[in-house]
C-alpha positions as CSV (number, residue, x, y, z in Angstrom):
1,X,170.5,-165.5,31.1
2,X,166.8,-164.6,31.6
3,X,165.0,-164.2,34.9
4,X,161.5,-165.7,34.8
5,X,159.3,-165.8,37.9
6,X,162.2,-166.3,40.2
7,X,163.7,-169.2,38.3
8,X,166.9,-169.0,36.2
9,X,166.9,-170.7,32.8
10,X,169.5,-170.9,30.1
11,X,168.2,-171.7,26.6
12,X,170.4,-173.7,24.3
13,X,170.0,-173.7,20.5
14,X,168.7,-176.9,18.9
15,X,171.9,-176.8,16.8
16,X,174.0,-176.4,19.9
17,X,176.3,-173.4,20.6
18,X,174.8,-172.1,23.9
19,X,175.3,-174.0,27.1
20,X,173.0,-173.7,30.1
21,X,171.4,-175.5,32.9
22,X,167.9,-175.6,34.1
23,X,166.8,-176.1,37.6
24,X,163.9,-175.5,39.9
25,X,160.2,-176.0,39.4
26,X,159.7,-178.5,36.6
27,X,156.0,-178.7,37.2
28,X,155.5,-175.5,35.2
29,X,154.6,-176.2,31.5
30,X,157.5,-174.3,30.0
31,X,159.9,-175.7,32.6
32,X,158.9,-179.3,31.7
33,X,159.5,-178.4,28.0
34,X,163.1,-177.3,28.7
35,X,163.7,-180.5,30.5
36,X,162.0,-182.7,27.9
37,X,164.0,-185.9,27.3
38,X,166.9,-184.3,29.0
39,X,167.5,-182.1,26.0
40,X,168.1,-178.4,26.1
41,X,167.5,-177.8,22.4
42,X,164.9,-175.3,21.3
43,X,162.0,-176.6,19.2
44,X,160.6,-173.4,17.5
45,X,156.9,-174.6,17.3
46,X,156.9,-175.6,20.9
47,X,158.6,-172.4,21.9
48,X,155.8,-170.5,20.2
49,X,153.2,-172.4,22.1
50,X,155.0,-171.8,25.4
51,X,155.2,-168.0,24.6
52,X,151.5,-167.9,24.0
53,X,150.9,-169.9,27.2
54,X,153.0,-167.5,29.2
55,X,151.2,-164.5,27.7
56,X,147.9,-165.9,28.8
57,X,148.8,-167.1,32.2
58,X,151.7,-164.9,33.4
59,X,151.3,-161.7,31.4
60,X,153.2,-159.8,28.9
61,X,156.3,-159.1,30.9
62,X,157.2,-162.7,31.4
63,X,156.3,-163.5,27.8
64,X,158.5,-160.8,26.5
65,X,161.5,-162.0,28.5
66,X,160.9,-165.5,27.2
67,X,160.5,-164.2,23.6
68,X,163.8,-162.4,23.8
69,X,165.7,-165.5,24.8
70,X,164.1,-167.5,22.0
71,X,165.0,-164.8,19.5
72,X,168.5,-164.8,20.7
73,X,168.7,-168.5,19.9
74,X,166.7,-168.5,16.6
75,X,167.9,-165.3,14.9
76,X,170.4,-167.2,12.8
77,X,167.9,-169.9,11.9
78,X,165.5,-168.4,9.3
79,X,163.4,-171.6,9.0
80,X,163.2,-172.0,12.7
81,X,162.2,-168.3,13.1
82,X,159.5,-168.7,10.5
83,X,158.1,-171.7,12.4
84,X,158.2,-169.8,15.8
85,X,156.5,-166.7,14.4
86,X,153.9,-168.7,12.6
87,X,152.8,-170.3,15.9
88,X,152.9,-167.0,17.7
89,X,150.6,-165.6,15.0
90,X,148.1,-168.3,16.0
91,X,146.0,-168.1,12.8
92,X,145.0,-171.7,13.2
93,X,144.8,-171.8,17.0
94,X,142.7,-170.3,19.8
95,X,143.2,-166.5,19.8
96,X,145.5,-165.0,22.4
97,X,145.6,-161.2,22.7
98,X,148.8,-159.2,22.5
99,X,150.9,-161.7,20.5
100,X,151.6,-159.0,18.0
101,X,154.2,-157.3,20.2
102,X,156.2,-160.5,20.4
103,X,156.0,-160.9,16.6
104,X,157.1,-157.3,16.1
105,X,160.2,-158.1,18.2
106,X,161.0,-160.9,15.8
107,X,160.5,-158.7,12.8
108,X,162.8,-156.1,14.3
109,X,165.5,-158.6,14.9
110,X,165.5,-159.7,11.3
111,X,165.3,-156.1,10.1
112,X,168.4,-155.2,12.2
113,X,170.5,-157.8,10.3
114,X,170.2,-155.9,7.0
115,X,168.2,-155.8,3.8
116,X,169.6,-159.1,2.4
117,X,168.7,-161.0,5.5
118,X,165.2,-159.5,5.6
119,X,164.6,-160.4,1.9
120,X,165.8,-163.9,2.5
121,X,163.5,-164.4,5.4
122,X,160.6,-163.0,3.3
123,X,161.3,-165.7,0.8
124,X,161.5,-168.3,3.5
125,X,158.0,-167.2,4.8
126,X,156.5,-167.7,1.4
127,X,158.4,-171.0,0.7
128,X,156.8,-172.4,3.9
129,X,153.4,-171.2,2.7
130,X,152.8,-168.2,5.0
131,X,152.0,-165.3,2.7
132,X,149.9,-163.5,5.3
133,X,152.8,-163.3,7.7
134,X,155.1,-162.2,4.8
135,X,152.8,-159.2,4.3
136,X,152.9,-158.5,8.1
137,X,156.7,-158.6,7.9
138,X,156.8,-156.1,5.0
139,X,154.4,-153.8,6.9
140,X,156.5,-154.2,10.1
141,X,159.7,-153.4,8.2
142,X,158.1,-150.2,6.9
143,X,157.1,-149.3,10.5
144,X,160.3,-150.4,12.4
145,X,163.3,-150.1,10.1
146,X,165.4,-146.9,9.7
147,X,167.3,-145.7,6.7
148,X,166.4,-145.1,3.1
149,X,163.4,-147.3,2.5
150,X,163.0,-146.1,-1.1
151,X,166.4,-147.7,-1.8
152,X,165.4,-150.8,0.2
153,X,162.3,-151.2,-2.0
154,X,164.5,-151.6,-5.1
155,X,165.8,-154.9,-3.5
156,X,162.3,-156.4,-3.6
157,X,161.5,-158.2,-6.9
158,X,157.7,-158.0,-6.5
159,X,156.0,-154.6,-7.3
160,X,153.3,-155.5,-4.8
161,X,156.0,-155.9,-2.1
162,X,157.4,-152.6,-2.9
163,X,154.0,-150.9,-2.6
164,X,153.2,-152.6,0.8
165,X,156.6,-151.5,2.2
166,X,156.5,-147.9,1.1
167,X,152.8,-147.4,1.9
168,X,153.4,-148.8,5.5
169,X,156.3,-146.4,5.9
170,X,154.2,-143.4,4.7
171,X,151.5,-144.2,7.2
172,X,153.8,-144.6,10.2
173,X,156.3,-141.8,9.7
174,X,155.6,-138.1,10.0
175,X,153.6,-136.6,7.0
176,X,156.7,-134.7,5.9
177,X,158.7,-138.0,5.5
178,X,155.7,-139.5,3.7
179,X,155.9,-136.6,1.2
180,X,159.6,-137.3,0.6
181,X,158.9,-140.9,0.0
182,X,156.2,-140.1,-2.5
183,X,158.7,-137.8,-4.3
184,X,161.5,-140.3,-4.2
185,X,159.3,-143.0,-5.7
186,X,157.5,-140.7,-8.2
187,X,159.3,-142.5,-11.0
188,X,157.3,-145.6,-10.1
189,X,153.7,-144.5,-10.5
190,X,152.3,-147.5,-8.7
191,X,154.3,-146.8,-5.5
192,X,153.6,-143.1,-5.6
193,X,149.9,-143.7,-6.1
194,X,149.9,-146.2,-3.2
195,X,151.6,-143.7,-0.9
196,X,149.0,-141.0,-1.7
197,X,146.1,-143.4,-1.6
198,X,147.0,-144.8,1.8
199,X,147.8,-141.4,3.3
200,X,144.5,-139.9,2.1
201,X,142.4,-142.8,3.4
202,X,144.1,-143.7,6.6
203,X,145.6,-140.5,8.1
204,X,143.8,-137.7,9.8
205,X,142.9,-134.5,7.9
206,X,145.6,-132.4,9.8
207,X,148.2,-135.0,8.7
208,X,147.0,-134.7,5.1
209,X,147.3,-130.9,5.3
210,X,151.0,-131.4,6.5
211,X,151.6,-133.9,3.7
212,X,150.3,-131.5,1.0
213,X,152.3,-128.6,2.5
214,X,155.5,-130.7,2.4
215,X,154.8,-131.7,-1.2
216,X,154.3,-128.1,-2.1
217,X,157.5,-126.9,-0.4
218,X,159.5,-129.7,-1.9
219,X,158.4,-128.7,-5.4
220,X,156.2,-131.5,-6.4
221,X,153.1,-129.8,-8.1
222,X,152.0,-132.9,-9.9
223,X,151.8,-134.9,-6.7
224,X,150.0,-132.0,-5.1
225,X,147.4,-132.1,-7.9
226,X,147.1,-135.9,-7.7
227,X,146.5,-135.7,-4.0
228,X,143.9,-133.0,-4.1
229,X,142.1,-134.8,-7.0
230,X,142.0,-138.1,-5.2
231,X,140.8,-136.5,-1.9
232,X,138.0,-134.5,-3.5
233,X,136.7,-137.4,-5.5
234,X,133.5,-139.3,-4.3
235,X,135.5,-142.5,-4.4
236,X,137.9,-141.2,-1.8
237,X,135.5,-142.3,1.0
238,X,136.0,-138.9,2.6
239,X,133.0,-137.0,3.8
240,X,132.3,-133.4,3.0
241,X,133.1,-132.6,6.6
242,X,136.6,-134.0,6.0
243,X,136.9,-131.9,2.8
244,X,135.8,-128.7,4.5
245,X,138.2,-129.4,7.3
246,X,141.1,-129.8,4.9
247,X,140.1,-126.6,3.0
248,X,140.2,-124.7,6.3
249,X,143.6,-126.2,7.2
250,X,145.1,-125.3,3.8
251,X,143.5,-121.9,3.4
252,X,145.0,-120.7,6.7
253,X,148.4,-120.6,5.0
254,X,148.7,-117.9,2.2
255,X,151.1,-120.2,0.3
256,X,148.5,-123.0,0.2
257,X,145.4,-120.9,-0.5
258,X,145.4,-121.8,-4.2
259,X,145.6,-125.5,-3.3
260,X,142.6,-125.0,-0.9
261,X,140.6,-123.2,-3.7
262,X,141.4,-126.1,-6.1
263,X,140.2,-128.6,-3.4
264,X,136.9,-126.6,-3.0
265,X,136.3,-126.5,-6.7
266,X,136.8,-130.2,-7.0
267,X,134.7,-130.9,-4.0
268,X,131.8,-128.8,-5.3
269,X,132.1,-130.8,-8.6
270,X,131.7,-134.0,-6.7
271,X,128.8,-133.1,-4.4
272,X,126.2,-134.5,-6.8
273,X,127.6,-138.0,-6.6
274,X,128.6,-137.7,-2.9
275,X,125.1,-136.4,-2.0
276,X,123.7,-139.7,-3.1
277,X,126.1,-141.8,-1.1
278,X,125.0,-143.3,2.2
279,X,126.2,-141.7,5.4
280,X,125.2,-139.4,8.2
281,X,123.7,-136.2,7.0
282,X,126.1,-134.0,8.9
283,X,129.0,-135.7,7.1
284,X,127.5,-135.1,3.6
285,X,126.1,-131.6,4.1
286,X,128.9,-129.3,2.9
287,X,127.0,-126.1,3.8
288,X,126.6,-127.4,7.4
289,X,130.2,-128.5,7.6
290,X,131.6,-125.1,6.7
291,X,129.1,-123.5,9.1
292,X,130.3,-125.7,12.0
293,X,134.0,-125.1,11.2
294,X,133.7,-121.4,10.4
295,X,130.6,-120.1,12.2
296,X,129.8,-116.7,10.8
297,X,132.4,-117.2,8.1
298,X,131.8,-116.7,4.4
299,X,133.6,-119.6,2.7
300,X,130.9,-120.7,0.2
301,X,129.4,-117.3,0.2
302,X,132.5,-115.6,-1.0
303,X,133.2,-118.4,-3.5
304,X,129.8,-117.9,-5.2
305,X,129.9,-114.1,-5.0
306,X,132.9,-114.2,-7.4
307,X,131.2,-116.6,-9.7
308,X,127.6,-115.3,-9.8
309,X,128.2,-111.6,-10.1
310,X,127.4,-111.3,-13.8
311,X,129.9,-113.6,-15.4
312,X,128.8,-115.0,-18.7
313,X,130.2,-118.4,-17.8
314,X,128.4,-119.1,-14.5
315,X,126.7,-122.3,-15.5
316,X,129.0,-124.5,-13.5
317,X,128.5,-122.3,-10.4
318,X,124.7,-122.4,-10.8
319,X,124.8,-126.2,-10.9
320,X,126.9,-126.3,-7.8
321,X,124.3,-124.0,-6.0
322,X,121.4,-126.2,-7.0
323,X,123.2,-129.4,-5.7
324,X,124.2,-127.6,-2.5
325,X,120.7,-126.4,-1.7
326,X,119.1,-129.7,-2.5
327,X,121.6,-131.5,-0.2
328,X,121.5,-129.1,2.7
329,X,119.0,-129.2,5.5
330,X,121.2,-128.1,8.4
331,X,122.6,-124.8,9.8
332,X,124.3,-122.4,7.4
333,X,121.8,-122.7,4.6
334,X,120.0,-119.5,5.5
335,X,123.3,-117.6,5.5
336,X,124.2,-119.0,2.0
337,X,120.7,-118.1,0.7
338,X,120.9,-114.6,2.1
339,X,124.4,-114.1,0.6
340,X,123.4,-115.3,-2.8
341,X,120.2,-113.2,-2.7
342,X,122.4,-110.1,-2.1
343,X,125.3,-110.9,-4.4
344,X,124.2,-113.0,-7.3
345,X,122.8,-111.3,-10.4
346,X,119.0,-111.5,-10.9
347,X,119.6,-113.5,-14.0
348,X,121.7,-116.2,-12.2
349,X,119.1,-116.3,-9.4
350,X,116.3,-116.7,-11.9
351,X,118.1,-119.6,-13.6
352,X,118.9,-121.3,-10.3
353,X,115.2,-121.1,-9.3
354,X,114.1,-122.4,-12.7
355,X,116.4,-125.5,-12.4
356,X,115.2,-126.2,-8.8
357,X,111.5,-126.0,-9.9
358,X,112.1,-128.1,-13.0
359,X,113.7,-130.8,-10.8
360,X,110.8,-130.8,-8.4
361,X,112.5,-129.0,-5.6
362,X,110.2,-126.0,-5.2
363,X,110.8,-125.7,-1.4
364,X,114.4,-124.7,-2.1
365,X,113.4,-122.4,-4.9
366,X,110.8,-120.7,-2.5
367,X,113.5,-120.2,0.1
368,X,115.8,-118.5,-2.4
369,X,113.1,-116.2,-3.8
370,X,112.0,-115.3,-0.3
371,X,115.6,-114.5,0.7
372,X,115.7,-112.1,-2.3
373,X,112.3,-110.6,-1.4
374,X,113.4,-110.2,2.3
375,X,116.1,-107.7,1.2
376,X,113.3,-105.4,0.0
377,X,115.7,-104.2,-2.8
378,X,113.2,-102.9,-5.3
379,X,115.4,-102.8,-8.4
380,X,116.8,-106.3,-7.9
381,X,113.4,-107.7,-7.3
382,X,112.0,-105.9,-10.3
383,X,114.9,-107.1,-12.5
384,X,114.4,-110.6,-11.2
385,X,110.7,-110.6,-12.1
386,X,111.2,-108.9,-15.4
387,X,113.6,-111.7,-16.5
388,X,110.9,-114.2,-15.6
389,X,108.4,-112.4,-17.7
390,X,110.6,-112.8,-20.8
391,X,110.5,-116.6,-20.4
392,X,106.6,-116.5,-20.4
393,X,106.1,-118.7,-17.3
394,X,103.0,-120.8,-17.0
395,X,100.1,-119.4,-14.9
396,X,100.8,-121.9,-12.1
397,X,104.5,-121.0,-12.1
398,X,103.6,-117.3,-12.0
399,X,101.2,-117.8,-9.1
400,X,103.8,-119.6,-7.0
401,X,106.6,-117.1,-7.9
402,X,104.5,-114.1,-6.9
403,X,103.3,-115.8,-3.7
404,X,107.0,-116.4,-2.7
405,X,107.9,-112.8,-3.5
406,X,105.0,-111.4,-1.5
407,X,105.6,-113.6,1.6
408,X,109.3,-113.1,2.4
409,X,108.8,-114.1,6.0
410,X,106.8,-117.2,5.1
411,X,103.2,-118.0,4.2
412,X,101.9,-117.6,7.7
413,X,103.6,-114.3,8.5
414,X,103.1,-110.7,7.5
415,X,103.1,-110.2,3.7
416,X,105.4,-107.7,1.9
417,X,104.7,-104.1,2.7
418,X,102.5,-102.3,0.1
419,X,105.1,-99.6,-0.5
420,X,107.6,-102.3,-1.7
421,X,104.9,-103.9,-3.8
422,X,104.1,-100.6,-5.5
423,X,107.8,-99.9,-6.0
424,X,108.3,-103.2,-7.8
425,X,105.1,-102.8,-9.9
426,X,106.3,-99.3,-10.9
427,X,109.7,-100.7,-11.9
428,X,108.0,-103.3,-14.1
429,X,105.5,-100.9,-15.6
430,X,108.2,-99.4,-17.9
431,X,109.4,-102.7,-19.3
432,X,108.4,-106.1,-20.6
433,X,107.2,-107.2,-17.2
434,X,104.2,-104.7,-17.0
435,X,101.6,-107.5,-17.0
436,X,103.5,-109.4,-14.3
437,X,103.6,-106.2,-12.3
438,X,99.8,-106.0,-12.5
439,X,99.5,-109.6,-11.4
440,X,101.8,-108.7,-8.5
441,X,99.4,-106.0,-7.4
442,X,96.4,-108.2,-7.7
443,X,97.9,-111.0,-5.8
444,X,99.3,-108.7,-3.1
445,X,95.8,-107.2,-2.5
446,X,94.5,-110.7,-1.5
447,X,97.3,-111.3,1.1
448,X,95.6,-109.6,4.0
449,X,96.8,-111.3,7.1
450,X,98.0,-108.7,9.6
451,X,98.2,-106.1,6.9
452,X,97.1,-102.6,8.0
453,X,93.6,-101.6,6.8
454,X,94.9,-98.6,4.9
455,X,97.3,-100.9,2.9
456,X,94.6,-103.3,2.1
457,X,92.4,-100.5,0.7
458,X,95.4,-98.9,-1.1
459,X,96.3,-102.2,-2.8
460,X,92.7,-102.8,-3.9
461,X,92.6,-99.3,-5.3
462,X,95.6,-100.1,-7.5
463,X,94.2,-103.2,-9.0
464,X,94.5,-102.4,-12.7
465,X,91.5,-101.0,-14.4
466,X,92.0,-103.4,-17.4
467,X,90.4,-106.2,-15.4
468,X,87.1,-104.4,-15.5
469,X,84.5,-103.7,-12.9
470,X,83.5,-107.4,-12.5
471,X,87.2,-108.4,-12.2
472,X,87.9,-105.7,-9.6
473,X,84.8,-106.7,-7.6
474,X,86.0,-110.3,-7.7
475,X,89.3,-109.3,-6.2
476,X,87.5,-107.3,-3.5
477,X,85.2,-110.3,-2.7
478,X,88.3,-112.4,-2.4
479,X,89.8,-109.9,0.0
480,X,86.7,-110.0,2.2
481,X,86.7,-113.8,2.2
482,X,90.3,-114.0,3.2
483,X,89.8,-111.4,6.0
484,X,87.1,-113.7,7.5
485,X,89.3,-116.8,7.1
486,X,92.3,-115.1,8.8
487,X,90.1,-113.9,11.7
488,X,88.9,-117.5,12.4
489,X,92.5,-118.7,12.7
490,X,93.1,-116.7,15.9
491,X,92.0,-117.8,19.4
492,X,89.4,-115.0,19.7
493,X,88.1,-113.6,22.0
494,X,91.3,-113.9,24.0
495,X,93.1,-112.2,21.1
496,X,90.8,-109.2,20.9
497,X,93.4,-107.2,18.9
498,X,92.7,-109.3,15.8
499,X,89.0,-108.7,16.1
500,X,89.6,-105.0,16.3
501,X,91.9,-105.3,13.2
502,X,89.1,-107.1,11.3
503,X,86.5,-104.5,12.2
504,X,88.9,-101.7,11.2
505,X,89.5,-103.4,7.8
506,X,85.8,-103.7,7.1
507,X,85.2,-100.1,8.0
508,X,88.0,-98.9,5.7
509,X,86.7,-101.1,2.8
510,X,83.1,-99.8,3.4
511,X,84.4,-96.2,3.4
512,X,86.3,-96.8,0.2
513,X,83.2,-98.2,-1.6
514,X,84.3,-101.8,-1.6
515,X,80.9,-103.1,-0.4
516,X,81.4,-106.4,-2.1
517,X,84.4,-107.1,0.1
518,X,82.4,-106.2,3.3
519,X,79.4,-108.2,2.4
520,X,81.4,-111.3,1.4
521,X,83.4,-111.1,4.5
522,X,80.7,-111.0,7.2
523,X,78.7,-113.6,5.2
524,X,81.6,-116.0,5.2
525,X,82.5,-115.3,8.8
526,X,78.9,-116.1,10.0
527,X,78.6,-119.2,7.9
528,X,82.1,-120.6,8.7
529,X,82.0,-119.8,12.4
530,X,79.1,-122.2,12.8
531,X,81.5,-125.1,12.0
532,X,84.1,-123.9,14.4
533,X,83.6,-125.2,17.9
534,X,83.1,-122.4,20.5
535,X,83.0,-119.6,17.8
536,X,80.0,-117.9,19.3
537,X,82.1,-115.5,21.4
538,X,84.1,-114.6,18.3
539,X,80.9,-113.5,16.6
540,X,79.8,-111.5,19.6
541,X,83.2,-109.8,19.9
542,X,83.3,-109.0,16.2
543,X,79.8,-107.5,16.3
544,X,80.9,-105.3,19.2
545,X,84.0,-104.1,17.4
546,X,81.9,-103.4,14.2
547,X,79.5,-101.4,16.3
548,X,82.4,-99.3,17.6
549,X,83.6,-98.9,14.0
550,X,80.3,-97.3,13.0
551,X,79.1,-100.4,11.1
552,X,76.1,-101.0,13.3
553,X,74.0,-102.4,10.5
554,X,76.8,-104.8,9.5
555,X,77.2,-105.9,13.1
556,X,73.5,-106.7,13.5
557,X,73.4,-108.6,10.2
558,X,76.4,-110.7,11.2
559,X,74.6,-111.7,14.5
560,X,71.3,-112.5,12.7
561,X,73.0,-114.6,10.0
562,X,74.9,-116.6,12.6
563,X,71.9,-117.1,15.0
564,X,69.5,-117.9,12.2
565,X,71.2,-121.3,11.7
566,X,68.7,-123.1,13.8
567,X,70.0,-126.6,13.3
568,X,73.5,-125.7,14.4
569,X,73.3,-123.0,17.1
570,X,72.8,-124.4,20.6
571,X,71.1,-122.7,23.6
572,X,74.5,-122.6,25.3
573,X,76.0,-120.8,22.2
574,X,73.2,-118.2,22.4
575,X,73.5,-117.6,26.1
576,X,77.3,-117.1,25.5
577,X,76.6,-114.5,22.8
578,X,74.0,-112.6,24.8
579,X,76.1,-112.5,27.9
580,X,79.1,-111.0,26.0
581,X,76.8,-108.5,24.3
582,X,75.5,-107.4,27.7
583,X,79.1,-107.0,29.0
584,X,80.0,-104.8,26.0
585,X,76.8,-102.7,26.5
586,X,75.7,-103.5,23.0
587,X,72.7,-101.2,22.3
588,X,69.5,-102.7,23.7
589,X,67.4,-102.0,20.6
590,X,69.9,-103.8,18.5
591,X,70.0,-106.8,20.8
592,X,66.2,-107.0,20.9
593,X,66.0,-106.7,17.1
594,X,68.6,-109.4,16.5
595,X,66.9,-111.9,18.8
596,X,63.4,-111.3,17.4
597,X,64.6,-111.6,13.8
598,X,66.7,-114.7,14.3
599,X,66.0,-117.1,17.1
600,X,62.5,-115.7,17.5
601,X,61.6,-116.8,14.0
602,X,62.8,-120.4,14.2
603,X,60.3,-122.8,12.9
604,X,61.1,-125.5,15.5
605,X,59.1,-124.3,18.5
606,X,60.7,-126.8,20.8
607,X,64.1,-125.4,20.1
608,X,62.9,-121.9,20.7
609,X,61.4,-123.0,24.0
610,X,64.8,-124.5,24.9
611,X,66.6,-121.2,24.2
612,X,64.0,-119.3,26.3
613,X,64.6,-121.7,29.2
614,X,68.4,-121.3,29.0
615,X,68.1,-117.5,28.9
616,X,65.8,-117.5,32.0
617,X,68.1,-119.8,33.8
618,X,71.0,-117.5,33.1
619,X,69.0,-114.5,34.6
620,X,68.4,-113.0,31.2
621,X,64.6,-112.7,31.3
622,X,64.6,-109.6,29.1
623,X,66.4,-111.5,26.3
624,X,64.0,-114.4,26.8
625,X,61.0,-112.1,26.3
626,X,62.5,-110.7,23.1
627,X,62.7,-114.3,21.7
628,X,59.1,-115.0,22.8
629,X,58.0,-111.7,21.0
630,X,59.7,-112.8,17.8
631,X,58.0,-116.2,17.9
632,X,54.6,-114.7,18.5
């Protein structure tokens, strides 16, 4: 008996056997069906339609009750049960949600009758032309049936059926049971492979860790190796984040640490192919994955420390590093770079950088060299450069390499301290890299941004004598030019500290006899400032600081050269300069001489008159008179 929406119905089999009566509300569709032609026999196809109708209109509870009564009637009728389930499946009708639960009940009924009955029903499904539902039945049997399914699989003639059954079981039972199934079916390679394949692709990483642990504890090393190999392969479809997560899960157990290390080795071997696969960057970046899972940890760092510490056979590890650096843009990269710079041998670092440069990835090579230079370790840096010198790099490669070494904080930050530069050059002086050490000194001397004045002079003084007087003068002129360029970068005069630094540098160069550097510098500053909008106050502030640094003549010449550019300097610029000079109490005689010898000698008299008018309007009659005096 089944209670459906307040009515009582007794369903009779179409072959007879169950008696029952129907009464009540026959205007309901399924009630009319039971009373059709006065027959109480079940028609499976119509029963399937009514179950779907109940599910849509009355909900799952009513449909399940109806489904159970139909199954009670049809369980002994395999052909009728096939017909009923086929309609429930609704592959050729309008879709109805949640029919799968009704179908699973049918599968469970057949499964409960034993293996032979299930195999017979499977054959009936295929005989009636329903292979898709046959596959569903196999899958359901694997999910729902109890007992030894490895033994059940032997009752199936088709190898494909055996694979479907065991794989479904492996997916829906605990990972430990899946491991036992893989071992029990190890004699059948296709089934064991299917178990591993589906577990790896369709179960979560923690489940896979439990699966591997069970295989290991149950003594199945070959299956462990096969599982790790498949999971690490690019074809597994697993991201590097998944692989990092599995490594962490395995390595947490001392008994599984060797399996974890094997997984990492295979993963690193696959990163070249995986890095070219489509997918979110955070899924493919192995460095970022380990950083997220083990912040502050040293998984990759410790791995490469053991393999790049001087071993003769480090080629594979170097290839892995190159691929990792090229594929990493996220967090953790700086930590890996710093670790390798501190742990790997200079020879291995040199070969890694060479490979990166040869493959056109100079940005990564620069980061690695700068990480090494940031340590300030003179002997390691010296050994690194000495090994480069043996390979006779091209001038362009040498220039880039030295620039990276000398700018460990980046090209726009303070350069390497002169003491470290001298230490490295001294280390190279006794070996094959002597010439490279001299190039290092020369290049260091021209990196002046924010470098103290005494260091600039000291580095210039150590430029090798072999370059000759003209060569040393050229380096000094380059220093002066760069000082002016760097000064114009800063938002002077609000950053007066930089102007004071510039004046101090010129004073130190003048005192050391590097007059070429001083002259080049103020020439370039005056000429370039004219092209920089609002640079007049910079010139005035610089002249003031030069005056204070006892370079009065240089200060005046700087002002004259700037103001003498009649076609570019505006009356407003001139008023701004004279106002600032007044505020700084620039010597009156110097101010008068500067204006007479520059603006006062302009050939365009109309422009001179415009400057005079602007000065008078600004209340600077004295300056206006000096300009008039120059013009007369």
